[in-house]
FISEMAR-531002 format. One record per residue (C-alpha): x, y, z. Coordinates in steps of 0.02 Angstrom, whole numbers, plus 50000, padded with zeros to 5 digits. Layout:
BEGIN
<<X Y Z>>
...
END
This chain:
BEGIN
<<48635 55026 48703>>
<<48534 55077 48551>>
<<48547 55236 48452>>
<<48367 55283 48486>>
<<48362 55280 48675>>
<<48372 55440 48774>>
<<48523 55470 48886>>
<<48474 55495 49067>>
<<48562 55658 49112>>
<<48598 55753 49272>>
<<48666 55931 49281>>
<<48785 55979 49421>>
<<48779 56162 49469>>
<<48636 56287 49463>>
<<48719 56452 49416>>
<<48792 56427 49242>>
<<48714 56255 49251>>
<<48548 56337 49206>>
<<48608 56351 49026>>
<<48647 56164 49025>>
<<48476 56126 49098>>
<<48396 56225 48958>>
<<48507 56140 48828>>
<<48459 55966 48888>>
<<48275 56010 48891>>
<<48288 56074 48712>>
<<48342 55901 48650>>
<<48202 55789 48714>>
<<48230 55654 48581>>
<<48410 55630 48635>>
<<48415 55665 48822>>
<<48305 55643 48975>>
<<48340 55768 49113>>
<<48328 55668 49275>>
<<48404 55778 49408>>
<<48502 55928 49471>>
<<48652 55904 49586>>
<<48689 56061 49687>>
<<48719 56124 49864>>
<<48536 56152 49903>>
<<48528 56342 49892>>
<<48366 56432 49860>>
<<48419 56456 49678>>
<<48449 56268 49662>>
<<48279 56227 49734>>
<<48192 56346 49614>>
<<48288 56276 49465>>
<<48243 56097 49509>>
<<48061 56146 49531>>
<<48057 56243 49367>>
<<48130 56099 49267>>
<<48027 55970 49362>>
<<48173 55862 49420>>
<<48236 55801 49590>>
<<48369 55904 49680>>
<<48516 55801 49742>>
<<48644 55872 49862>>
<<48768 55727 49864>>
<<48839 55612 49730>>
<<48789 55462 49834>>
<<48606 55512 49812>>
<<48611 55494 49623>>
<<48518 55345 49549>>
<<48621 55203 49475>>
<<48552 55223 49299>>
<<48626 55395 49259>>
<<48708 55396 49087>>
<<48780 55572 49079>>
<<48829 55707 49202>>
<<48860 55888 49153>>
<<48981 55960 49281>>
<<48956 56148 49273>>
<<49062 56197 49423>>
<<49231 56282 49437>>
<<49373 56160 49409>>
<<49521 56139 49527>>
<<49627 56267 49434>>
<<49489 56396 49460>>
<<49475 56357 49646>>
<<49321 56246 49635>>
<<49269 56065 49659>>
<<49221 56027 49479>>
<<49370 55915 49441>>
<<49350 55816 49600>>
<<49165 55790 49563>>
<<49202 55739 49383>>
<<49326 55606 49441>>
<<49201 55540 49567>>
<<49064 55528 49436>>
<<49180 55443 49312>>
<<49226 55321 49449>>
<<49043 55273 49457>>
<<49042 55234 49271>>
<<48951 55393 49220>>
<<48999 55488 49062>>
<<49048 55669 49101>>
<<49050 55837 49012>>
<<49144 55962 49119>>
<<49135 56148 49084>>
<<49300 56232 49036>>
<<49430 56281 49089>>
<<49523 56130 49159>>
<<49708 56118 49200>>
<<49792 56000 49077>>
<<49850 55884 49219>>
<<49672 55872 49285>>
<<49609 55845 49109>>
<<49733 55703 49084>>
<<49678 55626 49249>>
<<49495 55633 49197>>
<<49530 55557 49026>>
<<49631 55417 49109>>
<<49492 55382 49234>>
<<49364 55381 49094>>
<<49464 55256 48991>>
<<49489 55142 49142>>
<<49303 55144 49180>>
<<49251 55122 48998>>
<<49160 55289 48988>>
<<49189 55456 48900>>
<<49248 55625 48964>>
<<49255 55790 48870>>
<<49264 55975 48908>>
<<49119 56086 48861>>
<<49147 56254 48778>>
<<48993 56339 48710>>
<<49088 56490 48640>>
<<49168 56394 48497>>
<<48994 56337 48441>>
<<48913 56510 48433>>
<<48853 56561 48259>>
<<48973 56708 48238>>
<<49123 56607 48300>>
<<49082 56463 48182>>
<<49066 56588 48039>>
<<49234 56666 48085>>
<<49318 56495 48094>>
<<49247 56445 47923>>
<<49305 56608 47844>>
<<49476 56596 47926>>
<<49505 56420 47861>>
<<49454 56474 47686>>
<<49565 56629 47696>>
<<49719 56539 47764>>
<<49704 56404 47631>>
<<49738 56544 47505>>
<<49860 56658 47597>>
<<49968 56628 47751>>
<<49931 56727 47909>>
<<50048 56874 47940>>
<<49986 56919 48113>>
<<49853 56889 48244>>
<<49783 57029 48352>>
<<49671 56960 48490>>
<<49588 57022 48648>>
<<49487 56939 48784>>
<<49441 56943 48967>>
<<49545 56816 49061>>
<<49386 56733 49125>>
<<49357 56674 48946>>
<<49539 56652 48893>>
<<49521 56463 48874>>
<<49386 56482 48740>>
<<49498 56606 48649>>
<<49633 56473 48634>>
<<49499 56349 48579>>
<<49435 56468 48444>>
<<49612 56496 48380>>
<<49642 56308 48380>>
<<49490 56287 48267>>
<<49533 56433 48152>>
<<49721 56407 48126>>
<<49812 56265 48038>>
<<49903 56232 48203>>
<<49933 56317 48372>>
<<50104 56240 48394>>
<<50232 56301 48435>>
<<50176 56427 48566>>
<<50305 56556 48618>>
<<50287 56705 48736>>
<<50421 56837 48708>>
<<50359 56992 48800>>
<<50228 57044 48929>>
<<50174 57222 48969>>
<<50086 57255 49135>>
<<50064 57443 49145>>
<<49920 57553 49203>>
<<49746 57519 49140>>
<<49631 57368 49135>>
<<49726 57277 48996>>
<<49889 57181 48999>>
<<49980 57142 48837>>
<<50064 56980 48788>>
<<50172 56968 48631>>
<<50233 56805 48555>>
<<50203 56675 48420>>
<<50062 56550 48398>>
<<50090 56417 48266>>
<<50236 56522 48202>>
<<50118 56671 48176>>
<<50157 56833 48271>>
<<50019 56866 48398>>
<<49977 57013 48508>>
<<49854 56973 48648>>
<<49770 57106 48753>>
<<49697 57031 48910>>
<<49572 57113 49027>>
<<49645 57039 49185>>
<<49530 57111 49317>>
<<49396 57026 49420>>
<<49266 57075 49547>>
<<49282 56942 49684>>
<<49099 56966 49730>>
<<49037 56947 49551>>
<<49175 56860 49451>>
<<49067 56819 49299>>
<<49022 57000 49261>>
<<49102 57170 49228>>
<<49205 57106 49082>>
<<49254 57241 48959>>
<<49239 57114 48818>>
<<49228 56928 48783>>
<<49330 56893 48625>>
<<49398 56997 48482>>
<<49512 56918 48351>>
<<49590 56986 48192>>
<<49691 56879 48072>>
<<49792 56977 47945>>
<<49850 56913 47775>>
<<49926 56997 47623>>
<<49753 57034 47552>>
<<49672 57108 47707>>
<<49609 57064 47880>>
<<49470 56953 47947>>
<<49395 57004 48114>>
<<49279 56929 48242>>
<<49226 57094 48318>>
<<49139 57010 48464>>
<<49103 56832 48518>>
<<48925 56857 48454>>
<<48976 56945 48293>>
<<48981 57016 48170>>
<<49123 56944 48065>>
<<49206 57077 47959>>
<<49324 57071 47810>>
<<49430 57224 47770>>
<<49525 57212 47604>>
<<49696 57293 47612>>
<<49704 57464 47529>>
<<49812 57467 47373>>
<<49828 57635 47285>>
<<49871 57612 47100>>
<<50034 57692 47043>>
<<49962 57781 46890>>
<<49977 57958 46818>>
<<49787 57973 46808>>
<<49713 57879 46956>>
<<49546 57966 46951>>
<<49527 57940 46763>>
<<49562 57755 46782>>
<<49442 57739 46929>>
<<49304 57821 46827>>
<<49333 57730 46662>>
<<49398 57556 46698>>
<<49428 57520 46882>>
<<49505 57352 46931>>
<<49381 57233 47011>>
<<49459 57247 47185>>
<<49424 57435 47184>>
<<49238 57401 47174>>
<<49234 57294 47331>>
<<49174 57371 47494>>
<<49312 57435 47606>>
<<49227 57340 47747>>
<<49116 57190 47718>>
<<49009 57110 47852>>
<<49007 56923 47817>>
<<48851 56820 47847>>
<<48732 56961 47889>>
<<48752 57123 47984>>
<<48612 57098 48110>>
<<48673 57049 48283>>
<<48566 56968 48418>>
<<48505 57048 48579>>
<<48580 56986 48741>>
<<48411 56912 48784>>
<<48419 56807 48626>>
<<48600 56762 48660>>
<<48568 56698 48836>>
<<48399 56620 48802>>
<<48436 56537 48634>>
<<48614 56548 48569>>
<<48703 56487 48725>>
<<48589 56336 48757>>
<<48594 56289 48572>>
<<48784 56301 48573>>
<<48792 56189 48727>>
<<48676 56070 48635>>
<<48812 56043 48505>>
<<48930 55979 48639>>
<<48792 55870 48710>>
<<48759 55795 48538>>
<<48945 55761 48514>>
<<48951 55672 48682>>
<<48798 55571 48633>>
<<48885 55516 48473>>
<<49037 55465 48576>>
<<48930 55366 48699>>
<<48830 55278 48563>>
<<48986 55237 48463>>
<<48937 55334 48306>>
<<49104 55426 48317>>
<<49257 55325 48267>>
<<49373 55284 48412>>
<<49512 55373 48318>>
<<49407 55531 48310>>
<<49374 55521 48498>>
<<49560 55501 48534>>
<<49604 55647 48420>>
<<49477 55757 48509>>
<<49557 55714 48676>>
<<49728 55761 48608>>
<<49660 55927 48548>>
<<49585 55963 48718>>
<<49750 55925 48806>>
<<49847 56038 48687>>
<<49722 56180 48708>>
<<49724 56164 48897>>
<<49914 56157 48908>>
<<49939 56314 48803>>
<<49799 56408 48891>>
<<49888 56367 49055>>
<<50050 56441 48986>>
<<49978 56611 48947>>
<<49872 56627 49103>>
<<50026 56590 49208>>
<<50122 56722 49110>>
<<49986 56852 49143>>
<<49979 56811 49328>>
<<49840 56837 49453>>
<<49703 56959 49403>>
<<49687 57129 49484>>
<<49541 57134 49606>>
<<49412 57270 49572>>
<<49271 57271 49699>>
<<49099 57352 49700>>
<<49069 57339 49514>>
<<48902 57406 49453>>
<<48807 57378 49291>>
<<48793 57544 49201>>
<<48706 57527 49031>>
<<48720 57669 48903>>
<<48558 57721 48814>>
<<48576 57664 48633>>
<<48468 57805 48568>>
<<48597 57934 48620>>
<<48726 57852 48507>>
<<48602 57829 48365>>
<<48561 58013 48365>>
<<48744 58060 48364>>
<<48777 57944 48216>>
<<48629 58003 48111>>
<<48677 58185 48140>>
<<48822 58159 48018>>
<<48756 58142 47839>>
<<48831 58009 47725>>
<<48890 58131 47590>>
<<48991 58001 47495>>
<<48864 57861 47477>>
<<48889 57764 47316>>
<<48747 57740 47194>>
<<48705 57564 47146>>
<<48803 57506 46994>>
<<48696 57455 46846>>
<<48703 57271 46804>>
<<48681 57198 46631>>
<<48541 57073 46608>>
<<48610 56903 46572>>
<<48525 56778 46460>>
<<48462 56609 46517>>
<<48607 56492 46556>>
<<48638 56350 46437>>
<<48546 56191 46481>>
<<48683 56083 46400>>
<<48742 55975 46544>>
<<48891 55914 46443>>
<<48955 56094 46433>>
<<48948 56119 46622>>
<<49134 56160 46635>>
<<49103 56328 46549>>
<<49051 56395 46719>>
<<49219 56346 46796>>
<<49331 56440 46674>>
<<49331 56591 46791>>
<<49432 56489 46916>>
<<49588 56494 46804>>
<<49628 56676 46845>>
<<49765 56691 46714>>
<<49847 56522 46747>>
<<49916 56449 46585>>
<<49988 56282 46533>>
<<50169 56336 46568>>
<<50129 56372 46751>>
<<50039 56207 46766>>
<<50181 56111 46684>>
<<50311 56189 46801>>
<<50208 56142 46953>>
<<50180 55963 46895>>
<<50362 55932 46848>>
<<50437 56005 47007>>
<<50317 55911 47120>>
<<50356 55752 47025>>
<<50544 55778 47045>>
<<50529 55813 47231>>
<<50424 55656 47261>>
<<50543 55545 47163>>
<<50691 55613 47261>>
<<50603 55574 47426>>
<<50565 55395 47371>>
<<50745 55359 47325>>
<<50815 55449 47476>>
<<50714 55351 47605>>
<<50755 55184 47523>>
<<50941 55226 47522>>
<<50941 55287 47702>>
<<50870 55116 47750>>
<<51012 55029 47656>>
<<50917 54982 47498>>
<<50988 55037 47328>>
<<51130 55123 47422>>
<<51277 55029 47343>>
<<51292 55070 47157>>
<<51386 54906 47126>>
<<51254 54795 47206>>
<<51096 54723 47130>>
<<50944 54719 47243>>
<<50795 54603 47224>>
<<50620 54659 47275>>
<<50636 54547 47428>>
<<50802 54632 47473>>
<<50724 54803 47460>>
<<50571 54754 47563>>
<<50682 54679 47698>>
<<50809 54821 47709>>
<<50676 54957 47706>>
<<50569 54859 47832>>
<<50415 54873 47721>>
<<50254 54811 47800>>
<<50177 54672 47693>>
<<50020 54772 47656>>
<<50124 54915 47586>>
<<50232 54808 47472>>
<<50120 54847 47320>>
<<50152 55033 47348>>
<<50340 55010 47352>>
<<50330 54904 47193>>
<<50251 55056 47111>>
<<50394 55162 47176>>
<<50518 55045 47094>>
<<50421 55049 46931>>
<<50412 55239 46933>>
<<50597 55261 46979>>
<<50646 55141 46839>>
<<50538 55231 46711>>
<<50619 55397 46759>>
<<50796 55330 46744>>
<<50844 55327 46927>>
<<50853 55136 46929>>
<<50907 55002 46808>>
<<50803 54843 46812>>
<<50877 54679 46750>>
<<50828 54499 46785>>
<<50712 54549 46926>>
<<50843 54655 47015>>
<<50873 54842 47031>>
<<51031 54948 47030>>
<<51052 55132 47067>>
<<51203 55236 47018>>
<<51136 55398 47094>>
<<51157 55442 47277>>
<<51015 55554 47338>>
<<51062 55681 47473>>
<<50964 55778 47603>>
<<51016 55942 47521>>
<<50950 55887 47351>>
<<50785 55829 47424>>
<<50759 55993 47516>>
<<50806 56093 47360>>
<<50677 56003 47254>>
<<50539 56027 47382>>
<<50579 56213 47393>>
<<50564 56226 47203>>
<<50399 56130 47207>>
<<50327 56246 47338>>
<<50380 56399 47238>>
<<50297 56333 47080>>
<<50138 56275 47168>>
<<50091 56396 47306>>
<<49966 56531 47261>>
<<49956 56465 47082>>
<<49895 56286 47082>>
<<49838 56278 47263>>
<<49867 56316 47445>>
<<50043 56303 47521>>
<<49963 56180 47642>>
<<49960 56050 47503>>
<<50148 56055 47480>>
<<50173 56060 47668>>
<<50064 55905 47684>>
<<50158 55811 47549>>
<<50327 55862 47621>>
<<50267 55803 47792>>
<<50229 55634 47714>>
<<50398 55632 47628>>
<<50485 55663 47795>>
<<50393 55515 47871>>
<<50407 55388 47732>>
<<50510 55267 47836>>
<<50369 55257 47965>>
<<50235 55248 47831>>
<<50324 55102 47748>>
<<50340 55000 47908>>
<<50167 55048 47972>>
<<50226 55142 48127>>
<<50154 55302 48051>>
<<49972 55314 47993>>
<<49942 55408 47832>>
<<49767 55456 47887>>
<<49836 55552 48037>>
<<49944 55655 47920>>
<<49795 55697 47811>>
<<49687 55737 47963>>
<<49813 55805 48091>>
<<49737 55816 48265>>
<<49571 55771 48183>>
<<49573 55935 48087>>
<<49505 55951 47910>>
<<49614 56098 47853>>
<<49740 55991 47758>>
<<49605 55884 47676>>
<<49508 56040 47630>>
<<49663 56117 47551>>
<<49690 55957 47453>>
<<49511 55921 47398>>
<<49439 56096 47390>>
<<49573 56227 47365>>
<<49684 56161 47227>>
<<49648 56243 47060>>
<<49592 56080 46981>>
<<49481 56037 47130>>
<<49392 56204 47118>>
<<49373 56182 46930>>
<<49300 56007 46944>>
<<49189 56042 47096>>
<<49117 56197 47015>>
<<49085 56099 46854>>
<<48993 55963 46950>>
<<48887 56092 47041>>
<<48845 56175 46875>>
<<48798 56008 46797>>
<<48679 55970 46941>>
<<48603 56143 46925>>
<<48573 56119 46739>>
<<48497 55946 46764>>
<<48382 56017 46899>>
<<48327 56167 46795>>
<<48176 56085 46715>>
<<48132 55962 46853>>
<<48003 55967 46992>>
<<48086 55826 47088>>
<<48269 55778 47098>>
<<48347 55629 47185>>
<<48536 55626 47208>>
<<48650 55490 47274>>
<<48830 55537 47319>>
<<48946 55392 47357>>
<<49109 55412 47451>>
<<49064 55592 47492>>
<<49205 55602 47620>>
<<49244 55781 47673>>
<<49101 55848 47568>>
<<49215 55953 47457>>
<<49105 55923 47305>>
<<48944 55916 47406>>
<<48961 56094 47471>>
<<48957 56169 47297>>
<<48813 56060 47240>>
<<48709 56099 47394>>
<<48743 56285 47376>>
<<48673 56279 47199>>
<<48522 56177 47252>>
<<48468 56285 47400>>
<<48386 56424 47294>>
<<48298 56294 47188>>
<<48233 56205 47342>>
<<48174 56372 47412>>
<<48076 56398 47251>>
<<47989 56229 47263>>
<<48108 56096 47195>>
<<48073 55933 47286>>
<<48251 55874 47316>>
<<48315 55716 47402>>
<<48502 55705 47428>>
<<48577 55546 47502>>
<<48754 55580 47564>>
<<48850 55418 47592>>
<<49022 55362 47645>>
<<49100 55210 47725>>
<<49160 55313 47875>>
<<49050 55371 48020>>
<<49177 55509 48050>>
<<49131 55597 47887>>
<<48946 55563 47909>>
<<48942 55643 48082>>
<<49028 55798 48015>>
<<48909 55808 47867>>
<<48754 55791 47975>>
<<48813 55940 48075>>
<<48862 56045 47925>>
<<48701 56014 47828>>
<<48579 56004 47972>>
<<48482 56151 47899>>
<<48444 56046 47743>>
<<48300 55930 47792>>
<<48301 55861 47614>>
<<48471 55782 47645>>
<<48494 55610 47724>>
<<48651 55516 47772>>
<<48705 55335 47773>>
<<48846 55210 47764>>
<<48875 55135 47592>>
<<49027 55028 47550>>
<<49053 55026 47361>>
<<49152 54863 47375>>
<<48994 54773 47431>>
<<48831 54744 47341>>
<<48745 54913 47336>>
<<48568 54844 47343>>
<<48602 54737 47496>>
<<48642 54901 47584>>
<<48472 54980 47554>>
<<48496 55063 47384>>
<<48366 55024 47251>>
<<48376 55005 47062>>
<<48312 55151 46957>>
<<48290 55259 47112>>
<<48395 55416 47081>>
<<48415 55548 46946>>
<<48599 55587 46980>>
<<48745 55488 47050>>
<<48898 55586 47107>>
<<49064 55500 47138>>
<<49200 55629 47168>>
<<49379 55567 47175>>
<<49338 55404 47262>>
<<49316 55266 47131>>
<<49505 55245 47124>>
<<49486 55162 47294>>
<<49363 55031 47228>>
<<49423 54852 47218>>
<<49329 54820 47055>>
<<49283 54976 46957>>
<<49182 54882 46824>>
<<49069 54807 46956>>
<<49045 54973 47046>>
<<49004 55070 46886>>
<<48875 54940 46835>>
<<48796 54948 47007>>
<<48788 55138 47007>>
<<48714 55141 46832>>
<<48580 55021 46892>>
<<48536 55146 47030>>
<<48496 55277 46897>>
<<48327 55302 46817>>
<<48323 55291 46625>>
<<48406 55449 46560>>
<<48487 55482 46729>>
<<48658 55560 46751>>
<<48822 55504 46828>>
<<48955 55635 46874>>
<<49125 55560 46909>>
<<49286 55654 46948>>
<<49447 55553 46948>>
<<49636 55569 46930>>
<<49688 55484 46767>>
<<49872 55450 46788>>
<<49992 55382 46918>>
<<50029 55534 47027>>
<<50203 55522 47102>>
<<50154 55631 47249>>
<<50008 55517 47292>>
<<50126 55369 47298>>
<<50209 55451 47449>>
<<50045 55499 47533>>
<<49867 55435 47502>>
<<49928 55274 47420>>
<<49965 55209 47595>>
<<49779 55221 47634>>
<<49706 55144 47476>>
<<49626 54974 47446>>
<<49726 54858 47330>>
<<49630 54845 47164>>
<<49578 54684 47076>>
<<49531 54764 46908>>
<<49644 54825 46766>>
<<49753 54922 46888>>
<<49817 54761 46967>>
<<49890 54710 46798>>
<<49979 54876 46770>>
<<50033 54906 46952>>
<<49945 55074 46954>>
<<49833 55166 47075>>
<<49734 55262 46945>>
<<49659 55216 46778>>
<<49697 55315 46620>>
<<49561 55401 46520>>
<<49572 55259 46394>>
<<49544 55130 46531>>
<<49395 55228 46598>>
<<49319 55235 46424>>
<<49337 55046 46413>>
<<49247 55029 46580>>
<<49105 55141 46520>>
<<49093 55050 46354>>
<<49080 54881 46443>>
<<48945 54953 46556>>
<<48846 55014 46405>>
<<48832 55198 46448>>
<<48740 55314 46331>>
<<48819 55484 46301>>
<<48975 55547 46385>>
<<49091 55697 46394>>
<<49268 55706 46466>>
<<49320 55874 46541>>
<<49433 55970 46534>>
<<49485 55934 46354>>
<<49664 55896 46303>>
<<49698 56074 46242>>
<<49644 56150 46408>>
<<49776 56231 46523>>
<<49728 56112 46663>>
<<49740 55956 46555>>
<<49919 55926 46616>>
<<49852 55896 46791>>
<<49763 55744 46719>>
<<49610 55747 46829>>
<<49446 55729 46736>>
<<49260 55750 46753>>
<<49160 55614 46665>>
<<48983 55673 46628>>
<<48879 55520 46584>>
<<48698 55498 46534>>
<<48627 55325 46555>>
<<48597 55207 46410>>
<<48498 55231 46250>>
<<48357 55317 46345>>
<<48462 55477 46354>>
<<48370 55632 46295>>
<<48443 55703 46135>>
<<48488 55888 46141>>
<<48609 55919 45997>>
<<48772 55882 46089>>
<<48935 55943 46012>>
<<49091 55845 45967>>
<<49131 55818 46151>>
<<48987 55693 46162>>
<<48995 55518 46093>>
<<48901 55353 46089>>
<<49033 55224 46045>>
<<49205 55172 46109>>
<<49286 55246 45953>>
<<49199 55412 45978>>
<<49247 55413 46161>>
<<49431 55403 46116>>
<<49413 55562 46013>>
<<49359 55658 46167>>
<<49536 55657 46236>>
<<49623 55709 46075>>
END
């Protein structure tokens, strides 16, 4: 099966199935619509005729060469035959998308049948792919990375309760545990359920009525969701938007409030009391049904195509199935708690003339409208690429070196305690009178051979910090680490970190790794699944996007690209190891206006994993100037399609530490650059104790200088040696040693290639020789 061939597709069901028919027809390069399977009603006949496909009334009539079936019929739990049909189609070796909702037991049965037959099964849910819902999910993830949720207030019609759970699953860090504590079933169309979702208090109002003669209509609403945090509330006012942010009102406790508001108001007082995010215009229902719904279904179809063609990693497919099962199981819990819907017959559609409401609204003048605030004209931004970090200083927000130092030291102490604790609980280093060899420790702790280098680094770090005494190749430990001491240190780390240096999710992630170190050591736990729980990106985003140093570095990279692009008509960028796209997002955001004004940009986004590439293709699909491909930096770059002197900028954000031979990779990337081209590298520059209990279990063993020093990361001095050997031209290292963030020891290397670099009067941060480079860190 090749990636270019069309998937022969049949749609089952002609009522809601019409939206699937339209979605398939809208993707002619990916799918070929070859039939409609239905009961043979007049509606079915007209649909088949309109789409120009045969009408089948029995599964046995289907041709043998069908690739994909879209089952758009009620499932067993909804009183229909959809599940039975899905199982029958899977039994024939046909891939199946089945429209939600599906009982979790039926879902498990379909997934099992699919695996046995070597095909794929997934549930379809268009609602989670609608533009407003995707915008709400993106904003919620960003919001919850900064502040924890205090409450959720949600409402839906029970006919679309499964998508509500799916939306919450996408928006929240987790939907486990799920606890129902109280249900109110009084008069009126709504029932109220109170409980906790992912340890967040939730109130759910459910419109639990149905017209048996027209069950898909007469809903008072589809979905409304509000997530509240300390700073305000984020709301999806309707499934189709808009998304609204309402900052929390805080009245200053001052003797002259009005004087302060007139003379020098705080910045938060100037924000709108209600902000519509992503545009205030909402679509008509004609547009929603004719365009948005089929396009949203098309996203599920494209995902299924990727699964069928193998462009999604098997692990990603398995994680998706786990997410579907969890969503189905918890949806089943709350629908059972609400009980059967109340039957309301003879419903009628009764539209209200919009003009009546418009006239009523405009009859009230806006007497308190604010005049536009004057804005000062700003001068042209500096073109000095080496000073790009100036633009990131605003990210500090009052954070000083003392706060940074406290966060670093406490996190270091917590990680060291967890290392020693897990080794002692396995019997290694537990007896203060006994000397343990490396082989003893590996054996007692049941360390998998491939992770022995990581544990050697533990021993080195614990010895350096005075926890162990090393003599004649053996180790002794006089300190007994306890559960209470480990928990105390992690609590102190979270207090010093959260809300200052990054999201609480980062500490939660590291503590989760610490709690599972025994399994990580013996390879029964996979570090990647802890970084991407249930296939979710929220933890990785918190780690690579939301820490203070990540925001500082990513913003600096984006500014550097913007300054390089300022005087160019064409710009070619290669990003290697782009991963989650944490750096890419900022760069692309800065390039969009320039592209709109005529910049001819080409951006090649590469990674070794199809998982990240599939996600990036989806996220940047509105950027036709971006392309995507697999590049393994541990292999010859030019044998993988890259060309010498072909790009103006190379970006490598936090990924070269995973290279086997850094010298070889840097030389190859420099060769990709045109004369005078730029390389932007962000890298940790010390051995991070917390990484030794987390990402170190995923990294490739190095063969360069790091193998001699038993370290994961190179120091600034080692990097400067690499650049000197490669013959780079000019270079800056940011942030400088006197910067508040210097203690975090993560750097941006801004490099211009060779002696062809354009001179522009660089300051003392720029150098040409190894000796000058050393000065940059002093």
